[in-house]
C-alpha positions in Angstrom: 11.7 -66.7 65.3 10.7 -64.2 62.3 8.3 -64.5 59.5 7.8 -61.8 57.1 4.6 -61.1 54.9 3.6 -59.5 51.5 1.4 -56.6 51.1 0.4 -53.9 49.2 -0.9 -50.4 49.7 -3.6 -49.4 47.3 -3.0 -45.4 46.5 -6.1 -43.0 47.5 -7.4 -42.1 45.0 -7.3 -39.1 44.3 -10.3 -36.9 42.4 -9.7 -35.4 39.1 -8.8 -31.5 39.3 -12.0 -30.2 37.4 -11.3 -27.4 38.2 -8.0 -27.2 35.8 -10.1 -27.9 32.8 -10.3 -24.7 32.2 -7.8 -21.7 33.1 -11.2 -19.7 34.6 -8.3 -17.8 37.1 -5.5 -17.3 34.8 -7.4 -15.7 32.3 -9.2 -13.2 34.4 -12.4 -15.0 34.4 -13.0 -15.8 38.4 -12.0 -12.1 39.6 -14.6 -11.0 36.7 -17.4 -13.3 38.0 -16.3 -12.7 41.2 -16.9 -8.7 41.2 -19.7 -9.4 38.6 -21.6 -12.3 38.4 -24.4 -11.3 36.4 -22.0 -10.6 33.9 -21.9 -14.7 32.9 -22.7 -14.4 29.3 -26.2 -13.6 29.8 -27.9 -11.9 26.7 -25.3 -13.3 24.9 -25.7 -15.3 21.6 -22.9 -17.1 20.3 -22.2 -18.9 17.4 -19.9 -21.7 17.3 -18.4 -22.7 13.7 -17.1 -25.9 13.8 -17.8 -29.6 12.9 -21.7 -29.3 15.1 -22.3 -28.9 18.5 -24.4 -31.7 19.7 -27.5 -31.0 21.9 -27.6 -33.9 23.6 -24.1 -33.1 25.4 -23.9 -32.4 29.2 -23.5 -28.8 30.0 -25.3 -27.8 27.0 -28.9 -28.0 28.2 -29.3 -24.6 29.7 -28.4 -21.6 30.4 -27.3 -20.6 33.9 -30.8 -18.1 33.5 -32.9 -21.2 32.7 -33.3 -20.7 29.1 -33.0 -22.6 26.1 -28.6 -23.4 25.1 -28.2 -24.4 21.8 -30.9 -22.8 19.8 -30.3 -23.2 16.3 -28.4 -25.5 14.7 -27.4 -25.5 10.7 -25.4 -27.5 8.6 -23.5 -24.7 6.3 -21.6 -28.3 4.4 -24.9 -29.4 2.6 -23.7 -33.2 4.2 -27.2 -33.2 5.7 -29.7 -32.1 2.5 -32.2 -33.7 1.4 -34.5 -33.3 -2.2 -38.0 -33.8 -1.1 -39.8 -31.8 -3.2 -42.1 -34.8 -4.6 -45.0 -34.9 -2.8 -47.8 -37.8 -2.4 -51.2 -38.0 -0.7 -52.3 -41.8 1.6 -53.9 -44.4 -0.7 -56.5 -46.3 0.8 -55.2 -48.4 3.5 -53.4 -44.7 4.6 -50.2 -45.8 3.1 -47.9 -43.9 0.6 -44.4 -45.4 -1.2 -41.7 -43.8 -0.7 -38.6 -42.9 -3.5 -37.0 -46.2 -1.9 -40.2 -48.0 -3.5 -41.1 -49.3 0.1 -44.4 -49.2 1.1 -44.2 -46.8 4.6 -47.3 -46.6 6.9 -48.2 -43.3 8.2 -49.3 -43.4 11.5 -53.0 -42.2 12.5 -52.0 -39.6 15.3 -49.9 -37.5 12.7 -51.7 -34.6 12.4 -51.7 -32.7 8.7 -54.6 -30.6 7.8 -53.6 -30.2 3.9 -52.4 -34.6 3.5 -49.7 -33.5 1.2 -46.7 -35.5 2.2 -43.0 -34.6 1.2 -40.9 -37.4 -0.1 -37.0 -38.3 -0.1 -34.1 -40.5 0.6 -31.5 -40.4 2.0 -27.7 -42.2 2.2 -26.7 -42.2 6.1 -22.9 -42.5 5.2 -23.2 -39.0 3.9 -23.9 -37.5 7.7 -21.7 -39.8 9.9 -18.3 -38.7 11.2 -15.3 -41.1 9.2 -14.7 -43.0 12.6 -18.3 -43.4 13.1 -18.8 -44.6 9.8 -16.3 -47.2 10.3 -17.1 -49.1 13.3 -21.3 -48.8 11.6 -19.1 -50.5 8.3 -17.7 -53.0 10.9 -21.3 -53.9 12.8 -22.6 -54.3 9.4 -19.9 -56.6 8.4 -20.2 -59.1 11.3 -24.1 -59.0 11.3 -24.9 -59.1 7.3 -21.9 -60.0 5.7 -19.8 -62.6 7.8 -21.7 -65.7 8.5 -23.1 -66.2 5.2 -19.6 -64.8 3.3 -17.4 -67.2 6.1 -19.7 -70.1 5.5 -18.6 -69.9 1.8 -15.2 -70.0 2.7 -15.6 -72.8 4.5 -17.0 -74.7 1.5 -15.9 -73.8 -0.5 -11.9 -74.5 0.8 -13.2 -78.3 1.8 -14.1 -78.2 -2.0 -10.7 -78.0 -2.8 -9.2 -79.7 -0.1 -11.4 -82.8 -1.2 -10.7 -82.7 -4.6 -6.5 -82.6 -4.0 -7.1 -85.1 -1.5 -9.3 -87.2 -4.2 -6.5 -86.3 -6.8 -3.7 -86.8 -5.0 -2.1 -87.3 -8.1 -2.0 -84.0 -9.8 0.3 -84.3 -12.5 -1.5 -86.9 -14.6 -5.0 -85.1 -14.1 -7.1 -85.1 -16.6 -8.1 -81.9 -18.6 -11.4 -82.1 -17.0 -10.1 -82.2 -14.0 -7.5 -79.3 -14.2 -10.0 -77.4 -15.1 -12.2 -78.3 -12.2 -9.2 -77.6 -9.4 -8.9 -74.4 -11.5 -12.1 -73.8 -11.2 -11.5 -74.8 -7.2 -8.5 -72.6 -6.5 -10.5 -69.3 -8.3 -13.5 -69.7 -5.8 -11.4 -69.6 -2.5 -9.5 -66.7 -4.6 -12.1 -64.8 -5.0 -13.7 -65.2 -1.7 -10.8 -64.9 0.2 -10.4 -60.7 -2.0 -13.6 -60.2 -1.5 -13.2 -60.6 2.5 -11.1 -57.4 1.8 -13.2 -55.9 -0.3 -16.5 -55.3 1.9 -15.4 -51.8 3.0 -15.3 -50.4 -0.3 -18.5 -52.0 -1.7 -20.9 -51.1 1.7 -23.6 -48.4 0.8 -24.8 -47.9 3.6 -28.4 -47.7 4.9 -30.8 -45.4 2.3 -33.4 -44.0 5.0 -37.1 -42.8 3.3 -37.3 -39.8 5.0 -41.5 -38.0 5.2 -41.5 -34.5 5.7 -44.9 -32.8 6.2 -46.7 -29.7 7.8 -48.9 -30.4 11.2 -51.1 -27.3 10.9 -48.1 -25.1 13.2 -44.7 -26.4 11.7 -43.0 -28.6 9.8 -42.5 -32.0 11.3 -39.9 -34.9 9.4 -39.6 -38.2 10.2 -36.7 -41.1 9.0 -37.7 -44.1 8.9 -34.6 -46.2 10.2 -36.7 -49.4 10.3 -36.5 -49.3 7.0 -40.0 -51.5 6.5 -42.0 -48.4 6.3 -43.3 -49.0 10.2 -43.0 -45.2 11.1 -45.0 -45.3 13.9 -41.9 -46.6 15.3 -39.4 -44.1 14.4 -39.5 -40.5 16.3 -41.4 -37.5 14.3 -39.2 -34.1 14.7 -40.0 -30.7 14.5 -38.2 -28.0 13.0 -35.0 -27.2 15.7 -35.5 -23.4 16.4 -39.8 -24.3 16.8 -39.2 -27.3 19.0 -35.8 -27.8 20.1 -36.7 -31.7 18.9 -33.2 -33.6 18.7 -33.3 -38.2 18.6 -30.5 -40.5 17.5 -30.9 -41.8 14.3 -30.9 -45.4 15.6 -30.1 -46.8 19.0 -26.4 -48.6 17.5 -24.9 -45.1 16.1 -26.2 -42.7 19.1 -25.8 -39.6 16.2 -27.9 -37.1 17.6 -30.1 -35.2 14.4 -32.2 -32.7 14.4 -33.9 -30.6 11.5 -34.9 -27.3 9.6 -36.9 -27.3 6.5 -37.0 -24.6 3.9 -38.6 -24.3 0.2 -42.1 -25.0 2.1 -40.9 -28.3 3.0 -39.3 -29.0 -1.1 -36.0 -28.7 1.2 -35.4 -31.4 4.6 -31.8 -30.6 6.4 -30.6 -33.3 8.7 -28.3 -31.5 10.6 -25.6 -33.4 12.7 -21.8 -33.0 13.7 -18.8 -34.0 12.2 -17.0 -34.6 15.1 -17.1 -33.9 18.9 -14.3 -31.0 17.9 -17.7 -27.6 17.6 -19.3 -29.8 20.8 -16.1 -29.0 23.1 -15.5 -25.0 21.7 -19.0 -24.4 22.7 -18.4 -26.3 26.4 -15.2 -23.8 27.0 -17.3 -20.8 26.0 -20.7 -21.6 27.6 -21.2 -24.8 29.2 -23.5 -24.8 32.2 -23.5 -27.4 35.7 -26.2 -26.1 38.5 -24.2 -29.0 40.5 -20.6 -28.4 39.1 -20.2 -25.2 38.7 -16.4 -25.9 38.6 -17.0 -27.4 34.8 -18.8 -24.7 33.7 -17.5 -22.6 30.6 -16.4 -19.2 30.8 -19.9 -17.9 29.4 -22.4 -19.9 31.4 -25.3 -17.9 30.9 -25.0 -17.3 26.7 -26.9 -19.4 24.1 -25.3 -21.0 21.3 -25.6 -21.2 17.3 -24.8 -24.2 15.8 -23.2 -23.7 12.3 -21.3 -27.1 10.7 -19.2 -25.6 8.5 -17.6 -29.2 7.1 -18.3 -33.3 7.2 -14.3 -34.0 7.3 -12.1 -32.7 9.9 -9.6 -31.2 7.1 -12.6 -28.7 6.3 -12.9 -26.9 9.0 -9.7 -28.1 10.8 -7.7 -25.8 7.7 -9.5 -22.7 8.5 
């Protein structure tokens, strides 16, 4: 008697060769560090002229000797600039009116000795990298456009089909019915064409921004709620003073920080236009205390991020 059975053998899981991410041995880095462990970039500041460095990236939090890793961030392309030269004060209900026309509620917890608030308005699509903008547009279309538009398309198609069924003899239509049929057909065609043009006409959210001085340094708040509920939004201090950064919204996960110029009249929202600059900074100076094989060439060095363009062709062309 013979019997046979089928079975499969699960191949062993091979750990990713992290040591191979950066050729430190081939470039002599390991040899230098083995002889001089302290020659790891300590005391050195590296300026990264690229697409921007993400301050929230793993490995870019601290240096090997415990100092902040990304110490300054600038948007050299101007995409993040906001004119905040308009100055207002709160009314009796602790509100100000933003440039969008929305009423903005100033939280009582905010410290502002002068009582002056600089206000501006920013279209968020000016900040987003191309792929992020496309994703957000897709999500906005599905949430804000599709439900009502598809309902209108279905209603228009239904009206046209009802007309066709009711007037089976299309050759003998009266003048009025011919005009009505053309109108129904035009409605269906127009709605179908609009479906393809949403992204062309979606200008994106426009956020009110508020800048004020808390007595020690400049602060800024971006009203990502679009309702004036500033208490639900983050307040950031100047990056080179506070190292503050946050995501604009949970949906975009777009980390940004701020700089303020001209006594509060210009706000700079500093993001990044792709992941390339973060990649470059990690090769140069990433530091992973528990995974040294993932470290960059100089894990003790600090980073200054200089974003030199919004779109890859600008900074990639050199």
